[in-house]
Backbone atoms as SQL, in Angstrom:
CREATE TABLE atoms (id INTEGER PRIMARY KEY, chain TEXT, resi INTEGER, resn TEXT, atom TEXT, x REAL, y REAL, z REAL);
INSERT INTO atoms VALUES
  (1, 'A', 1, 'MET', 'N', 121.775, 122.043, 104.254),
  (2, 'A', 1, 'MET', 'CA', 123.142, 121.030, 104.566),
  (3, 'A', 1, 'MET', 'C', 122.738, 119.858, 104.310),
  (4, 'A', 2, 'PRO', 'N', 123.488, 118.985, 103.901),
  (5, 'A', 2, 'PRO', 'CA', 123.105, 117.485, 103.678),
  (6, 'A', 2, 'PRO', 'C', 123.047, 116.611, 104.966),
  (7, 'A', 3, 'HIS', 'N', 121.898, 115.750, 104.827),
  (8, 'A', 3, 'HIS', 'CA', 121.316, 114.527, 106.091),
  (9, 'A', 3, 'HIS', 'C', 121.907, 113.291, 105.925),
  (10, 'A', 4, 'TYR', 'N', 122.020, 112.901, 106.807),
  (11, 'A', 4, 'TYR', 'CA', 122.303, 111.133, 106.697),
  (12, 'A', 4, 'TYR', 'C', 120.909, 110.641, 107.207),
  (13, 'A', 5, 'VAL', 'N', 120.249, 109.388, 106.511),
  (14, 'A', 5, 'VAL', 'CA', 119.216, 108.992, 107.113),
  (15, 'A', 5, 'VAL', 'C', 119.017, 107.214, 107.002),
  (16, 'A', 6, 'ASP', 'N', 118.409, 106.683, 107.988),
  (17, 'A', 6, 'ASP', 'CA', 118.430, 105.555, 108.069),
  (18, 'A', 6, 'ASP', 'C', 116.879, 105.004, 107.931),
  (19, 'A', 7, 'GLY', 'N', 116.984, 104.220, 107.126),
  (20, 'A', 7, 'GLY', 'CA', 115.526, 103.887, 106.549),
  (21, 'A', 7, 'GLY', 'C', 115.212, 102.321, 107.021),
  (22, 'A', 8, 'PHE', 'N', 113.891, 101.767, 107.151),
  (23, 'A', 8, 'PHE', 'CA', 113.222, 101.046, 107.790),
  (24, 'A', 8, 'PHE', 'C', 112.149, 100.242, 106.661),
  (25, 'A', 9, 'LEU', 'N', 111.758, 98.827, 106.236),
  (26, 'A', 9, 'LEU', 'CA', 110.967, 98.734, 105.645),
  (27, 'A', 9, 'LEU', 'C', 110.499, 97.275, 106.640),
  (28, 'A', 10, 'LEU', 'N', 109.078, 97.185, 106.884),
  (29, 'A', 10, 'LEU', 'CA', 108.549, 96.010, 107.882),
  (30, 'A', 10, 'LEU', 'C', 107.339, 95.741, 107.566),
  (31, 'A', 11, 'ALA', 'N', 106.893, 94.917, 107.895),
  (32, 'A', 11, 'ALA', 'CA', 105.514, 94.161, 108.320),
  (33, 'A', 11, 'ALA', 'C', 104.930, 93.815, 109.322),
  (34, 'A', 12, 'VAL', 'N', 103.929, 94.613, 109.659),
  (35, 'A', 12, 'VAL', 'CA', 103.329, 94.399, 111.216),
  (36, 'A', 12, 'VAL', 'C', 101.830, 93.678, 110.944),
  (37, 'A', 13, 'PRO', 'N', 101.283, 92.882, 111.537),
  (38, 'A', 13, 'PRO', 'CA', 100.080, 92.067, 111.520),
  (39, 'A', 13, 'PRO', 'C', 99.228, 93.713, 111.883),
  (40, 'A', 14, 'LYS', 'N', 97.774, 93.665, 111.138),
  (41, 'A', 14, 'LYS', 'CA', 96.871, 94.745, 111.456),
  (42, 'A', 14, 'LYS', 'C', 96.058, 94.941, 112.749),
  (43, 'A', 15, 'ASP', 'N', 96.356, 93.415, 113.379),
  (44, 'A', 15, 'ASP', 'CA', 96.153, 93.743, 114.593),
  (45, 'A', 15, 'ASP', 'C', 97.291, 94.060, 115.750),
  (46, 'A', 16, 'LYS', 'N', 98.373, 94.706, 115.113),
  (47, 'A', 16, 'LYS', 'CA', 99.071, 94.990, 116.061),
  (48, 'A', 16, 'LYS', 'C', 99.677, 96.464, 115.962),
  (49, 'A', 17, 'VAL', 'N', 98.910, 96.878, 114.907),
  (50, 'A', 17, 'VAL', 'CA', 99.164, 98.366, 114.476),
  (51, 'A', 17, 'VAL', 'C', 99.507, 99.260, 115.707),
  (52, 'A', 18, 'GLU', 'N', 98.419, 99.144, 116.741),
  (53, 'A', 18, 'GLU', 'CA', 98.160, 99.932, 117.857),
  (54, 'A', 18, 'GLU', 'C', 99.298, 99.830, 118.295),
  (55, 'A', 19, 'ALA', 'N', 99.923, 98.378, 118.829),
  (56, 'A', 19, 'ALA', 'CA', 101.334, 98.320, 119.684),
  (57, 'A', 19, 'ALA', 'C', 102.355, 99.287, 119.097),
  (58, 'A', 20, 'TYR', 'N', 102.386, 98.779, 117.775),
  (59, 'A', 20, 'TYR', 'CA', 103.579, 99.177, 117.004),
  (60, 'A', 20, 'TYR', 'C', 103.800, 100.739, 117.077),
  (61, 'A', 21, 'ARG', 'N', 102.439, 101.302, 116.913),
  (62, 'A', 21, 'ARG', 'CA', 102.341, 102.749, 117.047),
  (63, 'A', 21, 'ARG', 'C', 102.798, 103.192, 118.431),
  (64, 'A', 22, 'LYS', 'N', 102.621, 102.936, 119.319),
  (65, 'A', 22, 'LYS', 'CA', 103.037, 103.061, 120.603),
  (66, 'A', 22, 'LYS', 'C', 104.483, 102.956, 120.831),
  (67, 'A', 23, 'LEU', 'N', 104.750, 101.577, 120.260),
  (68, 'A', 23, 'LEU', 'CA', 106.207, 101.318, 120.570),
  (69, 'A', 23, 'LEU', 'C', 107.163, 102.351, 119.531),
  (70, 'A', 24, 'ALA', 'N', 106.741, 102.963, 118.266),
  (71, 'A', 24, 'ALA', 'CA', 107.111, 103.625, 117.435),
  (72, 'A', 24, 'ALA', 'C', 107.273, 105.138, 118.208),
  (73, 'A', 25, 'GLN', 'N', 106.116, 105.630, 118.770),
  (74, 'A', 25, 'GLN', 'CA', 106.148, 106.612, 119.664),
  (75, 'A', 25, 'GLN', 'C', 107.259, 106.556, 120.923),
  (76, 'A', 26, 'ASP', 'N', 107.209, 105.823, 121.337),
  (77, 'A', 26, 'ASP', 'CA', 108.239, 105.693, 122.728),
  (78, 'A', 26, 'ASP', 'C', 109.578, 105.827, 122.094),
  (79, 'A', 27, 'ALA', 'N', 109.801, 105.046, 120.982),
  (80, 'A', 27, 'ALA', 'CA', 111.145, 105.017, 120.372),
  (81, 'A', 27, 'ALA', 'C', 111.414, 106.517, 119.877),
  (82, 'A', 28, 'SER', 'N', 111.029, 106.853, 119.067),
  (83, 'A', 28, 'SER', 'CA', 111.108, 108.371, 118.445),
  (84, 'A', 28, 'SER', 'C', 111.372, 109.767, 119.465),
  (85, 'A', 29, 'VAL', 'N', 110.828, 109.266, 120.825),
  (86, 'A', 29, 'VAL', 'CA', 111.594, 110.237, 121.630),
  (87, 'A', 29, 'VAL', 'C', 112.825, 109.889, 122.138),
  (88, 'A', 30, 'VAL', 'N', 113.252, 108.656, 122.017),
  (89, 'A', 30, 'VAL', 'CA', 114.307, 108.109, 122.925),
  (90, 'A', 30, 'VAL', 'C', 115.738, 108.760, 121.629),
  (91, 'A', 31, 'TRP', 'N', 115.219, 108.487, 120.303),
  (92, 'A', 31, 'TRP', 'CA', 116.040, 108.933, 119.076),
  (93, 'A', 31, 'TRP', 'C', 116.318, 110.407, 119.324),
  (94, 'A', 32, 'LYS', 'N', 115.133, 111.062, 119.481),
  (95, 'A', 32, 'LYS', 'CA', 115.243, 112.604, 119.314),
  (96, 'A', 32, 'LYS', 'C', 116.081, 112.792, 120.468),
  (97, 'A', 33, 'GLU', 'N', 115.749, 112.310, 121.653),
  (98, 'A', 33, 'GLU', 'CA', 116.407, 113.092, 122.931),
  (99, 'A', 33, 'GLU', 'C', 117.876, 112.983, 122.602),
  (100, 'A', 34, 'HIS', 'N', 118.446, 111.849, 121.990),
  (101, 'A', 34, 'HIS', 'CA', 119.713, 111.429, 121.710),
  (102, 'A', 34, 'HIS', 'C', 120.322, 112.003, 120.396),
  (103, 'A', 35, 'GLY', 'N', 119.633, 113.334, 119.673),
  (104, 'A', 35, 'GLY', 'CA', 120.263, 113.989, 118.886),
  (105, 'A', 35, 'GLY', 'C', 119.709, 113.463, 117.314),
  (106, 'A', 36, 'ALA', 'N', 118.737, 112.406, 117.060),
  (107, 'A', 36, 'ALA', 'CA', 118.058, 112.486, 115.804),
  (108, 'A', 36, 'ALA', 'C', 117.408, 113.772, 115.229),
  (109, 'A', 37, 'VAL', 'N', 117.017, 114.112, 114.283),
  (110, 'A', 37, 'VAL', 'CA', 116.764, 115.768, 113.535),
  (111, 'A', 37, 'VAL', 'C', 115.135, 115.305, 113.439),
  (112, 'A', 38, 'ALA', 'N', 114.650, 114.134, 113.017),
  (113, 'A', 38, 'ALA', 'CA', 113.562, 113.990, 112.686),
  (114, 'A', 38, 'ALA', 'C', 113.338, 112.211, 112.549),
  (115, 'A', 39, 'TYR', 'N', 112.174, 111.670, 112.829),
  (116, 'A', 39, 'TYR', 'CA', 111.602, 110.539, 113.154),
  (117, 'A', 39, 'TYR', 'C', 110.422, 110.197, 112.423),
  (118, 'A', 40, 'PHE', 'N', 110.156, 109.541, 111.535),
  (119, 'A', 40, 'PHE', 'CA', 108.934, 109.188, 110.512),
  (120, 'A', 40, 'PHE', 'C', 108.572, 107.717, 110.550),
  (121, 'A', 41, 'GLU', 'N', 107.339, 107.620, 110.739),
  (122, 'A', 41, 'GLU', 'CA', 106.692, 106.135, 110.938),
  (123, 'A', 41, 'GLU', 'C', 105.496, 106.323, 109.726),
  (124, 'A', 42, 'GLY', 'N', 105.804, 105.351, 108.437),
  (125, 'A', 42, 'GLY', 'CA', 104.839, 105.495, 107.546),
  (126, 'A', 42, 'GLY', 'C', 104.018, 104.344, 107.275),
  (127, 'A', 43, 'LEU', 'N', 102.317, 104.527, 107.312),
  (128, 'A', 43, 'LEU', 'CA', 101.706, 102.972, 107.426),
  (129, 'A', 43, 'LEU', 'C', 100.987, 103.163, 105.769),
  (130, 'A', 44, 'ALA', 'N', 101.559, 102.141, 105.156),
  (131, 'A', 44, 'ALA', 'CA', 101.195, 101.335, 104.105),
  (132, 'A', 44, 'ALA', 'C', 99.763, 101.827, 103.539),
  (133, 'A', 45, 'ASP', 'N', 98.971, 102.706, 102.552),
  (134, 'A', 45, 'ASP', 'CA', 97.779, 102.913, 102.246),
  (135, 'A', 45, 'ASP', 'C', 97.622, 102.729, 100.434),
  (136, 'A', 46, 'ASP', 'N', 98.821, 102.776, 99.866),
  (137, 'A', 46, 'ASP', 'CA', 98.933, 102.896, 98.570),
  (138, 'A', 46, 'ASP', 'C', 100.254, 101.966, 97.993),
  (139, 'A', 47, 'VAL', 'N', 100.154, 100.570, 98.303),
  (140, 'A', 47, 'VAL', 'CA', 101.397, 99.945, 97.681),
  (141, 'A', 47, 'VAL', 'C', 100.789, 98.775, 97.160),
  (142, 'A', 48, 'GLN', 'N', 101.025, 98.171, 95.802),
  (143, 'A', 48, 'GLN', 'CA', 100.536, 97.319, 95.332),
  (144, 'A', 48, 'GLN', 'C', 101.714, 96.143, 95.228),
  (145, 'A', 49, 'PRO', 'N', 101.545, 94.780, 95.151),
  (146, 'A', 49, 'PRO', 'CA', 102.467, 93.694, 94.820),
  (147, 'A', 49, 'PRO', 'C', 103.018, 94.410, 92.958),
  (148, 'A', 50, 'GLY', 'N', 103.926, 93.777, 92.964),
  (149, 'A', 50, 'GLY', 'CA', 104.874, 94.162, 91.362),
  (150, 'A', 50, 'GLY', 'C', 105.003, 92.708, 90.727),
  (151, 'A', 51, 'LYS', 'N', 105.519, 92.898, 89.523),
  (152, 'A', 51, 'LYS', 'CA', 105.752, 91.608, 89.069),
  (153, 'A', 51, 'LYS', 'C', 107.153, 91.030, 89.752),
  (154, 'A', 52, 'LEU', 'N', 108.128, 91.928, 89.639),
  (155, 'A', 52, 'LEU', 'CA', 109.190, 91.467, 89.779),
  (156, 'A', 52, 'LEU', 'C', 109.573, 91.899, 91.621),
  (157, 'A', 53, 'THR', 'N', 109.743, 93.171, 91.959),
  (158, 'A', 53, 'THR', 'CA', 109.663, 93.259, 93.179),
  (159, 'A', 53, 'THR', 'C', 108.394, 94.696, 93.951),
  (160, 'A', 54, 'SER', 'N', 108.293, 94.785, 94.948),
  (161, 'A', 54, 'SER', 'CA', 107.781, 95.427, 95.614),
  (162, 'A', 54, 'SER', 'C', 107.907, 96.088, 96.836),
  (163, 'A', 55, 'PHE', 'N', 107.359, 96.628, 97.647),
  (164, 'A', 55, 'PHE', 'CA', 107.563, 96.671, 99.249),
  (165, 'A', 55, 'PHE', 'C', 106.673, 95.772, 99.820),
  (166, 'A', 56, 'PRO', 'N', 105.509, 95.161, 99.327),
  (167, 'A', 56, 'PRO', 'CA', 104.883, 94.095, 99.833),
  (168, 'A', 56, 'PRO', 'C', 105.803, 92.794, 99.739),
  (169, 'A', 57, 'GLN', 'N', 106.158, 92.711, 98.478),
  (170, 'A', 57, 'GLN', 'CA', 107.245, 91.317, 98.430),
  (171, 'A', 57, 'GLN', 'C', 108.274, 91.323, 98.891),
  (172, 'A', 58, 'ALA', 'N', 108.872, 92.611, 99.343),
  (173, 'A', 58, 'ALA', 'CA', 110.216, 92.956, 99.889),
  (174, 'A', 58, 'ALA', 'C', 110.153, 92.694, 101.576),
  (175, 'A', 59, 'VAL', 'N', 108.728, 92.661, 102.016),
  (176, 'A', 59, 'VAL', 'CA', 108.759, 92.267, 103.351),
  (177, 'A', 59, 'VAL', 'C', 108.088, 90.656, 103.487),
  (178, 'A', 60, 'GLN', 'N', 107.751, 90.426, 102.214),
  (179, 'A', 60, 'GLN', 'CA', 107.385, 88.937, 102.208),
  (180, 'A', 60, 'GLN', 'C', 105.383, 89.168, 103.298),
  (181, 'A', 61, 'LEU', 'N', 105.005, 90.099, 102.809),
  (182, 'A', 61, 'LEU', 'CA', 103.712, 90.557, 103.195),
  (183, 'A', 61, 'LEU', 'C', 102.864, 89.298, 103.430),
  (184, 'A', 62, 'LYS', 'N', 102.560, 89.122, 104.737),
  (185, 'A', 62, 'LYS', 'CA', 100.837, 88.084, 104.703),
  (186, 'A', 62, 'LYS', 'C', 99.647, 89.048, 104.552),
  (187, 'A', 63, 'ASP', 'N', 98.695, 88.116, 104.204),
  (188, 'A', 63, 'ASP', 'CA', 97.173, 88.751, 104.209),
  (189, 'A', 63, 'ASP', 'C', 97.111, 89.799, 105.035),
  (190, 'A', 64, 'ASP', 'N', 97.184, 89.334, 106.394),
  (191, 'A', 64, 'ASP', 'CA', 96.924, 90.437, 107.519),
  (192, 'A', 64, 'ASP', 'C', 97.703, 90.858, 108.346),
  (193, 'A', 65, 'GLU', 'N', 98.753, 91.342, 107.138),
  (194, 'A', 65, 'GLU', 'CA', 99.579, 92.651, 107.658),
  (195, 'A', 65, 'GLU', 'C', 99.657, 93.547, 107.037),
  (196, 'A', 66, 'VAL', 'N', 100.173, 94.398, 107.560),
  (197, 'A', 66, 'VAL', 'CA', 100.424, 95.971, 106.537),
  (198, 'A', 66, 'VAL', 'C', 102.094, 96.566, 106.658),
  (199, 'A', 67, 'VAL', 'N', 102.228, 97.055, 105.603),
  (200, 'A', 67, 'VAL', 'CA', 103.862, 97.729, 105.292),
  (201, 'A', 67, 'VAL', 'C', 103.916, 98.836, 106.172),
  (202, 'A', 68, 'ILE', 'N', 104.928, 98.771, 106.915),
  (203, 'A', 68, 'ILE', 'CA', 105.625, 99.755, 107.760),
  (204, 'A', 68, 'ILE', 'C', 106.821, 100.723, 106.861),
  (205, 'A', 69, 'PHE', 'N', 106.431, 101.886, 106.585),
  (206, 'A', 69, 'PHE', 'CA', 108.011, 102.521, 105.784),
  (207, 'A', 69, 'PHE', 'C', 108.445, 103.566, 107.295),
  (208, 'A', 70, 'SER', 'N', 109.692, 103.557, 107.716),
  (209, 'A', 70, 'SER', 'CA', 110.077, 104.636, 108.457),
  (210, 'A', 70, 'SER', 'C', 111.625, 104.922, 108.028),
  (211, 'A', 71, 'TRP', 'N', 112.045, 106.171, 109.017),
  (212, 'A', 71, 'TRP', 'CA', 113.066, 106.671, 108.264),
  (213, 'A', 71, 'TRP', 'C', 113.135, 107.872, 109.641),
  (214, 'A', 72, 'ILE', 'N', 115.020, 107.645, 109.874),
  (215, 'A', 72, 'ILE', 'CA', 115.090, 108.743, 110.935),
  (216, 'A', 72, 'ILE', 'C', 116.151, 109.563, 110.169),
  (217, 'A', 73, 'VAL', 'N', 115.982, 110.909, 110.683),
  (218, 'A', 73, 'VAL', 'CA', 117.160, 111.831, 110.246),
  (219, 'A', 73, 'VAL', 'C', 118.105, 112.340, 111.007),
  (220, 'A', 74, 'TYR', 'N', 119.257, 112.525, 110.325),
  (221, 'A', 74, 'TYR', 'CA', 120.853, 112.680, 111.379),
  (222, 'A', 74, 'TYR', 'C', 121.168, 113.723, 110.067),
  (223, 'A', 75, 'ASN', 'N', 122.119, 114.618, 111.282),
  (224, 'A', 75, 'ASN', 'CA', 123.076, 115.351, 110.489),
  (225, 'A', 75, 'ASN', 'C', 124.039, 114.713, 109.201),
  (226, 'A', 76, 'SER', 'N', 124.394, 113.446, 109.820),
  (227, 'A', 76, 'SER', 'CA', 125.961, 113.284, 109.642),
  (228, 'A', 76, 'SER', 'C', 125.777, 111.811, 109.844),
  (229, 'A', 77, 'ARG', 'N', 126.349, 111.204, 108.689),
  (230, 'A', 77, 'ARG', 'CA', 126.651, 109.863, 109.185),
  (231, 'A', 77, 'ARG', 'C', 127.118, 109.515, 110.788),
  (232, 'A', 78, 'GLU', 'N', 128.448, 110.217, 110.755),
  (233, 'A', 78, 'GLU', 'CA', 128.992, 110.501, 112.106),
  (234, 'A', 78, 'GLU', 'C', 128.311, 110.450, 113.114),
  (235, 'A', 79, 'GLN', 'N', 127.405, 111.564, 112.811),
  (236, 'A', 79, 'GLN', 'CA', 126.203, 111.689, 114.079),
  (237, 'A', 79, 'GLN', 'C', 125.102, 110.654, 114.256),
  (238, 'A', 80, 'ARG', 'N', 124.933, 110.042, 113.487),
  (239, 'A', 80, 'ARG', 'CA', 123.746, 108.690, 113.293),
  (240, 'A', 80, 'ARG', 'C', 124.712, 108.121, 113.986),
  (241, 'A', 81, 'ASP', 'N', 125.816, 107.614, 113.769),
  (242, 'A', 81, 'ASP', 'CA', 126.894, 106.169, 114.494),
  (243, 'A', 81, 'ASP', 'C', 126.820, 106.737, 116.194),
  (244, 'A', 82, 'GLU', 'N', 126.725, 108.020, 116.507),
  (245, 'A', 82, 'GLU', 'CA', 126.802, 108.752, 117.738),
  (246, 'A', 82, 'GLU', 'C', 125.309, 108.418, 118.297),
  (247, 'A', 83, 'VAL', 'N', 124.410, 108.695, 117.675),
  (248, 'A', 83, 'VAL', 'CA', 122.942, 108.893, 118.359),
  (249, 'A', 83, 'VAL', 'C', 122.668, 107.262, 118.662),
  (250, 'A', 84, 'ASN', 'N', 123.078, 106.445, 117.473),
  (251, 'A', 84, 'ASN', 'CA', 122.549, 105.189, 117.544),
  (252, 'A', 84, 'ASN', 'C', 123.067, 104.173, 118.744),
  (253, 'A', 85, 'ALA', 'N', 124.743, 104.455, 119.099),
  (254, 'A', 85, 'ALA', 'CA', 125.152, 104.208, 120.057),
  (255, 'A', 85, 'ALA', 'C', 124.698, 104.157, 121.641),
  (256, 'A', 86, 'LYS', 'N', 124.209, 105.824, 121.446),
  (257, 'A', 86, 'LYS', 'CA', 123.469, 106.159, 122.856),
  (258, 'A', 86, 'LYS', 'C', 122.036, 105.718, 122.638),
  (259, 'A', 87, 'VAL', 'N', 121.325, 105.260, 121.836),
  (260, 'A', 87, 'VAL', 'CA', 120.070, 104.746, 121.724),
  (261, 'A', 87, 'VAL', 'C', 120.015, 103.401, 122.254),
  (262, 'A', 88, 'MET', 'N', 120.784, 102.723, 121.397),
  (263, 'A', 88, 'MET', 'CA', 121.164, 101.384, 121.782),
  (264, 'A', 88, 'MET', 'C', 121.571, 100.647, 123.333),
  (265, 'A', 89, 'ALA', 'N', 122.233, 101.946, 123.996),
  (266, 'A', 89, 'ALA', 'CA', 122.459, 101.786, 125.367),
  (267, 'A', 89, 'ALA', 'C', 121.621, 102.361, 126.181),
  (268, 'A', 90, 'ASP', 'N', 120.471, 103.031, 125.974),
  (269, 'A', 90, 'ASP', 'CA', 119.627, 103.725, 126.856),
  (270, 'A', 90, 'ASP', 'C', 118.565, 102.474, 127.140),
  (271, 'A', 91, 'PRO', 'N', 118.033, 102.335, 128.100),
  (272, 'A', 91, 'PRO', 'CA', 117.582, 101.159, 128.598),
  (273, 'A', 91, 'PRO', 'C', 116.139, 101.072, 128.270),
  (274, 'A', 92, 'ARG', 'N', 115.450, 101.905, 127.746),
  (275, 'A', 92, 'ARG', 'CA', 114.715, 102.180, 127.001),
  (276, 'A', 92, 'ARG', 'C', 114.332, 101.120, 126.080),
  (277, 'A', 93, 'ILE', 'N', 115.598, 101.454, 124.845),
  (278, 'A', 93, 'ILE', 'CA', 115.451, 100.470, 123.957),
  (279, 'A', 93, 'ILE', 'C', 116.270, 99.128, 124.223),
  (280, 'A', 94, 'ALA', 'N', 117.282, 99.349, 124.990),
  (281, 'A', 94, 'ALA', 'CA', 118.199, 98.100, 125.164),
  (282, 'A', 94, 'ALA', 'C', 117.588, 97.097, 126.071),
  (283, 'A', 95, 'ASN', 'N', 116.516, 97.425, 126.825),
  (284, 'A', 95, 'ASN', 'CA', 115.922, 96.296, 127.242),
  (285, 'A', 95, 'ASN', 'C', 114.390, 95.733, 127.162),
  (286, 'A', 96, 'LEU', 'N', 114.213, 96.193, 125.653),
  (287, 'A', 96, 'LEU', 'CA', 112.842, 95.616, 124.752),
  (288, 'A', 96, 'LEU', 'C', 113.433, 94.275, 124.264),
  (289, 'A', 97, 'ASP', 'N', 112.583, 93.583, 124.438),
  (290, 'A', 97, 'ASP', 'CA', 112.863, 92.077, 124.418),
  (291, 'A', 97, 'ASP', 'C', 112.183, 91.727, 122.732),
  (292, 'A', 98, 'PRO', 'N', 113.264, 91.214, 121.989),
  (293, 'A', 98, 'PRO', 'CA', 112.822, 91.413, 120.251),
  (294, 'A', 98, 'PRO', 'C', 111.301, 90.166, 119.881),
  (295, 'A', 99, 'LYS', 'N', 111.446, 89.153, 121.297),
  (296, 'A', 99, 'LYS', 'CA', 110.161, 88.152, 120.987),
  (297, 'A', 99, 'LYS', 'C', 108.728, 88.764, 121.019),
  (298, 'A', 100, 'THR', 'N', 108.803, 89.831, 121.851),
  (299, 'A', 100, 'THR', 'CA', 107.762, 90.778, 122.287),
  (300, 'A', 100, 'THR', 'C', 107.564, 91.934, 121.306),
  (301, 'A', 101, 'MET', 'N', 107.932, 91.693, 120.490),
  (302, 'A', 101, 'MET', 'CA', 108.006, 93.009, 119.464),
  (303, 'A', 101, 'MET', 'C', 106.675, 92.619, 118.585),
  (304, 'A', 102, 'PRO', 'N', 105.871, 93.664, 118.109),
  (305, 'A', 102, 'PRO', 'CA', 104.508, 93.471, 117.766),
  (306, 'A', 102, 'PRO', 'C', 104.593, 93.445, 115.913),
  (307, 'A', 103, 'PHE', 'N', 105.817, 92.933, 115.317),
  (308, 'A', 103, 'PHE', 'CA', 105.960, 92.446, 114.205),
  (309, 'A', 103, 'PHE', 'C', 107.650, 91.579, 114.195),
  (310, 'A', 104, 'ASP', 'N', 107.733, 91.172, 113.105),
  (311, 'A', 104, 'ASP', 'CA', 108.273, 89.922, 112.857),
  (312, 'A', 104, 'ASP', 'C', 110.060, 90.594, 112.209),
  (313, 'A', 105, 'GLY', 'N', 111.124, 90.695, 113.350),
  (314, 'A', 105, 'GLY', 'CA', 112.129, 91.699, 113.170),
  (315, 'A', 105, 'GLY', 'C', 113.331, 90.878, 111.889),
  (316, 'A', 106, 'GLU', 'N', 113.078, 89.623, 111.848),
  (317, 'A', 106, 'GLU', 'CA', 113.556, 88.878, 110.731),
  (318, 'A', 106, 'GLU', 'C', 113.181, 89.240, 109.011),
  (319, 'A', 107, 'ARG', 'N', 112.417, 89.639, 108.985),
  (320, 'A', 107, 'ARG', 'CA', 111.853, 90.140, 107.818),
  (321, 'A', 107, 'ARG', 'C', 111.950, 92.056, 107.905),
  (322, 'A', 108, 'MET', 'N', 112.615, 92.333, 108.429),
  (323, 'A', 108, 'MET', 'CA', 112.790, 93.986, 108.251),
  (324, 'A', 108, 'MET', 'C', 113.628, 94.434, 107.534),
  (325, 'A', 109, 'ILE', 'N', 113.622, 95.020, 106.475),
  (326, 'A', 109, 'ILE', 'CA', 114.806, 95.812, 105.822),
  (327, 'A', 109, 'ILE', 'C', 115.176, 97.304, 106.182),
  (328, 'A', 110, 'TYR', 'N', 116.661, 97.255, 106.583),
  (329, 'A', 110, 'TYR', 'CA', 117.065, 98.513, 106.888),
  (330, 'A', 110, 'TYR', 'C', 118.327, 98.866, 106.450),
  (331, 'A', 111, 'GLY', 'N', 118.567, 99.955, 106.589),
  (332, 'A', 111, 'GLY', 'CA', 120.066, 100.486, 106.152),
  (333, 'A', 111, 'GLY', 'C', 120.352, 102.358, 106.037),
  (334, 'A', 112, 'GLY', 'N', 121.365, 102.428, 105.982),
  (335, 'A', 112, 'GLY', 'CA', 121.815, 103.852, 106.123),
  (336, 'A', 112, 'GLY', 'C', 122.038, 104.407, 104.532),
  (337, 'A', 113, 'PHE', 'N', 121.477, 105.763, 104.762),
  (338, 'A', 113, 'PHE', 'CA', 121.467, 106.811, 103.393),
  (339, 'A', 113, 'PHE', 'C', 122.457, 107.820, 103.327),
  (340, 'A', 114, 'SER', 'N', 123.296, 108.333, 102.584),
  (341, 'A', 114, 'SER', 'CA', 123.661, 109.747, 102.518),
  (342, 'A', 114, 'SER', 'C', 122.729, 110.266, 101.574),
  (343, 'A', 115, 'SER', 'N', 122.614, 111.694, 101.450),
  (344, 'A', 115, 'SER', 'CA', 121.704, 112.309, 100.949),
  (345, 'A', 115, 'SER', 'C', 122.212, 112.853, 99.653),
  (346, 'A', 116, 'LEU', 'N', 121.121, 112.087, 98.649),
  (347, 'A', 116, 'LEU', 'CA', 121.562, 112.846, 97.352),
  (348, 'A', 116, 'LEU', 'C', 121.063, 113.935, 96.596),
  (349, 'A', 117, 'VAL', 'N', 119.887, 114.147, 97.004),
  (350, 'A', 117, 'VAL', 'CA', 119.320, 115.419, 96.487),
  (351, 'A', 117, 'VAL', 'C', 118.028, 115.304, 97.499),
  (352, 'A', 118, 'GLU', 'N', 118.408, 116.930, 98.009),
  (353, 'A', 118, 'GLU', 'CA', 117.558, 117.592, 98.988),
  (354, 'A', 118, 'GLU', 'C', 116.750, 118.629, 98.562),
  (355, 'A', 119, 'ALA', 'N', 115.690, 118.701, 98.702),
  (356, 'A', 119, 'ALA', 'CA', 114.766, 120.296, 97.962),
  (357, 'A', 119, 'ALA', 'C', 113.987, 120.603, 98.937);
């Protein structure tokens, strides 16, 4: 069955990676409780700046930061929309203060993707 994926790319200060990990672990519980199929967070360990574009360039990575690549899997876009509405209304997410996040949300890149190939 094809899936739908929300993808995220962001920069996290190296000294805030553990705070981000805690935030992501807590968020994963909320998303899964509301129906997400899977939740992943990846810490870059092999990404290089490119000549035209790259993960580091996309998030305007600073020397004291690391790239995080994450994705959440759903059964369909419709289910994603339902799950995200519930998540955003959940006080564990709705009450988070963007000013206290362990990353710069203005440099986060995100989007939804329909399945093209699943193997």
